[in-house]
C-alpha positions in Angstrom: 19.5 60.2 48.3 16.2 59.5 46.8 17.0 60.1 43.0 17.4 56.2 41.4 18.8 57.4 37.9 19.5 60.3 35.7 19.1 59.8 32.0 19.6 62.4 28.8 16.9 61.0 26.6 15.9 64.6 24.6 19.0 66.7 24.0 16.9 69.9 23.6 14.4 69.3 26.4 11.6 67.0 27.4 8.3 68.6 27.2 6.0 65.4 28.5 6.0 62.0 29.8 3.3 59.3 30.5 3.7 55.6 31.7 1.9 52.7 30.2 -0.8 51.4 32.3 0.8 48.6 33.4 4.1 50.5 34.3 6.4 48.6 32.2 7.0 51.4 29.4 7.5 55.1 29.5 6.8 57.3 26.6 8.3 60.8 26.6 8.1 63.6 23.9 10.6 66.9 23.4 12.0 69.7 21.9 14.0 67.5 19.5 10.6 66.5 17.6 10.9 62.9 19.0 8.6 60.6 20.8 10.7 57.9 22.6 9.8 54.6 24.3 11.9 53.5 27.3 12.0 50.7 29.4 10.6 51.5 32.8 13.3 49.3 35.0 16.2 50.2 32.8 15.2 53.5 31.1 16.6 52.2 27.8 15.2 53.5 24.5 12.8 50.9 23.0 11.8 52.8 20.1 12.3 56.5 18.9 10.5 58.3 16.3 11.8 61.5 15.0 11.2 64.5 12.9 10.3 62.8 9.7 7.3 62.7 11.1 7.0 64.7 13.6 7.5 68.5 12.3 8.1 70.6 15.5 8.1 69.9 19.1 6.0 67.2 21.1 4.1 69.6 23.3 2.3 66.4 25.0 2.1 62.7 25.0 -0.7 60.6 26.6 -0.9 56.5 26.9 -4.3 55.6 26.9 -5.8 54.0 29.9 -6.5 50.7 28.1 -3.0 50.4 26.7 -4.2 50.5 23.2 -2.9 53.7 21.8 -0.4 56.7 22.5 -1.4 60.2 21.6 1.3 63.0 20.5 0.4 66.5 20.3 2.9 68.4 18.2 3.5 72.2 17.5 2.8 71.5 14.2 -0.9 71.7 14.7 -1.3 67.8 14.3 -2.2 65.0 16.6 -1.2 61.7 15.7 -2.4 58.1 17.5 0.0 55.4 17.6 -0.3 51.4 18.0 1.2 51.2 21.8 2.2 47.7 21.0 3.5 47.6 17.4 4.6 51.5 17.9 3.0 52.3 14.4 1.0 55.2 13.2 -2.5 54.8 13.0 -3.9 58.1 12.2 -2.9 61.9 11.9 -5.8 64.2 13.6 -6.4 67.4 11.9 -8.7 70.2 13.3 -6.8 72.6 15.3 -5.4 75.9 13.9 -2.5 76.1 16.1 -0.2 74.4 18.2 -1.5 71.3 20.0 -0.8 72.1 23.9 -2.6 69.2 25.7 -3.8 65.6 25.2 -5.9 63.7 27.8 -7.8 60.3 27.5 -11.3 59.7 28.9 -10.9 57.6 32.1 -14.2 56.3 32.0 -14.8 55.8 28.3 -12.3 53.4 26.2 -10.9 55.5 23.2 -12.2 59.1 24.1 -9.5 61.7 23.4 -9.4 65.8 24.4 -7.1 67.6 22.7 -6.4 71.7 23.7 -4.8 74.2 21.4 -3.9 77.9 21.6 -6.3 78.2 19.0 -8.5 78.4 22.1 -10.3 75.3 21.2 -10.7 71.8 22.9 -11.6 69.0 20.5 -13.1 65.6 21.7 -12.3 62.5 19.5 -13.5 59.0 19.5 -10.8 56.7 18.7 -11.2 53.4 17.2 -8.4 52.4 15.3 -8.3 54.0 12.0 -11.8 54.9 12.2 -11.5 58.2 14.4 -14.3 61.1 14.4 -14.4 64.2 16.2 -17.2 64.3 18.5 -17.4 67.7 19.4 -15.7 70.7 20.2 -15.7 73.2 23.3 -14.8 77.0 22.7 -12.5 79.1 25.2 -11.8 82.6 24.1 -8.2 82.6 24.7 -5.3 80.0 24.2 -5.9 77.0 26.0 -3.2 75.0 27.6 -4.8 71.9 29.7 -7.1 69.4 29.8 -7.9 66.5 32.8 -10.6 64.2 32.9 -12.1 63.0 35.9 -13.1 59.3 36.5 -16.8 60.1 36.0 -16.4 61.8 32.6 -16.0 65.2 33.4 -13.2 67.2 31.7 -11.3 70.5 33.5 -9.6 73.0 30.8 -7.5 76.2 31.2 -6.6 78.9 29.5 -4.0 81.7 29.2 -6.3 84.5 30.3 -6.4 82.4 33.6 -9.8 80.9 33.4 -10.7 77.7 34.4 -13.7 75.7 33.2 -15.3 72.1 34.0 -17.4 70.5 31.1 -20.4 68.1 31.8 -21.0 65.4 29.2 -23.4 67.7 27.5 -20.8 69.8 25.9 -21.9 72.8 28.3 -19.6 74.0 31.1 -21.3 73.1 34.6 -18.9 75.6 36.5 -16.4 78.4 35.4 -14.1 79.9 37.7 -13.2 83.2 35.8 -9.4 84.6 36.7 -8.5 81.7 38.6 -4.9 82.7 37.8 -3.0 85.5 36.3 -2.6 83.6 32.9 -2.0 79.8 32.3 -1.9 77.3 34.8 -1.5 73.5 35.3 -4.4 71.7 36.9 -5.4 67.8 38.6 -8.4 66.5 40.0 -8.7 64.0 43.3 -10.3 60.9 44.2 -13.2 63.2 45.9 -14.0 65.9 42.8 -11.5 68.6 44.1 -9.6 70.5 41.7 -5.9 71.8 42.2 -4.6 74.9 40.1 -1.4 76.2 40.0 -0.6 79.5 38.3 2.6 79.4 35.9 3.5 82.7 36.7 2.2 83.1 40.2 3.4 81.7 43.9 0.6 80.0 45.0 -1.8 77.0 44.5 -5.6 76.8 44.9 -8.2 74.1 45.6 -11.5 74.3 43.9 -14.6 72.0 44.6 -17.2 72.3 41.6 -20.0 70.9 43.6 -19.7 74.5 45.9 -22.0 77.0 44.0 -19.5 79.8 45.0 -16.7 80.5 42.1 -14.2 80.7 44.7 -11.2 78.6 46.1 -11.9 76.5 49.0 -8.2 76.5 50.1 -5.1 78.5 48.8 -1.6 77.4 49.6 0.9 80.2 49.7 4.5 80.6 50.1 5.9 79.0 47.3 9.8 80.6 46.4 8.7 80.5 42.4 6.1 79.5 40.0 4.5 75.9 39.9 5.2 73.9 36.4 3.4 70.9 37.7 0.8 70.1 40.1 -1.0 66.4 41.1 -2.6 64.6 44.2 -1.6 61.8 45.9 -4.0 59.2 44.9 -4.6 57.8 48.4 -3.7 60.4 50.6 -4.8 64.0 51.1 -1.6 65.5 49.6 -0.9 67.6 47.1 2.2 67.7 45.2 3.6 71.1 43.3 6.7 71.1 41.2 8.3 74.5 40.8 10.1 75.9 38.1 13.5 76.0 40.1 13.5 72.3 40.4 12.3 72.1 43.8 9.0 69.6 44.7 6.4 71.0 47.6 4.5 68.8 49.4 1.2 70.3 51.1 -0.8 68.0 53.6 -4.6 69.3 53.4 -5.8 66.1 55.7 -8.1 67.7 58.6 -8.6 71.3 57.4 -12.3 72.4 56.9 -12.8 73.6 53.1 -14.7 77.0 52.5 -14.7 79.4 49.7 -12.1 81.9 50.1 -11.6 85.3 48.3 -8.5 85.7 46.3 
């Protein structure tokens, strides 16, 4: 039995979790409108911030790689920036017109934050304490549901019409994978610059390489028994982990396979 501990931390459901960079703390956001900070070893609650601040569900939480900030994305259209040491509210960001569905800190620039919303926009913010400014806006033609950075500063976003887009630092899309899936998806980068996606309403995952000119996946993973809620690459191995909606985690080894564009 590999389960270490099971703790009920959000009575109405956990919607997002994120580790502190040093691994000592875990932040969670839930459908009870609360952000909760937990000790990583014991899972004891260190702090809880409730509905007096957040007026609706916490759709996403993210601890910054520098360890300075925590970002919370709320169904009330606002993003809130917290001091990750004092756990005090620094700034409330307004700019989205609908529910904020994802927050992602840049890995190569301290204080750069991407926020995605069901209003179809991804906003890029520069966070320096209370001195916060919106840098630019990326526009989808439909509700966006994910945003993930690479270590070299590229950003991948997706929307609920199934489009997957990779953006360069010049605010222009470098690659567009139209109809990558039939609706929303979960996405992840690997250390080689490959991109994995899994449809929320499909039973397959795909691997993409933005360095390849063709707008086709270089690998498809078939055979899932139900749709996928989460996807990630192993940090050191050529393995893809899929979290299925039925509670199962599937691990695919992609080591040794030749990658070539494949039709859907």
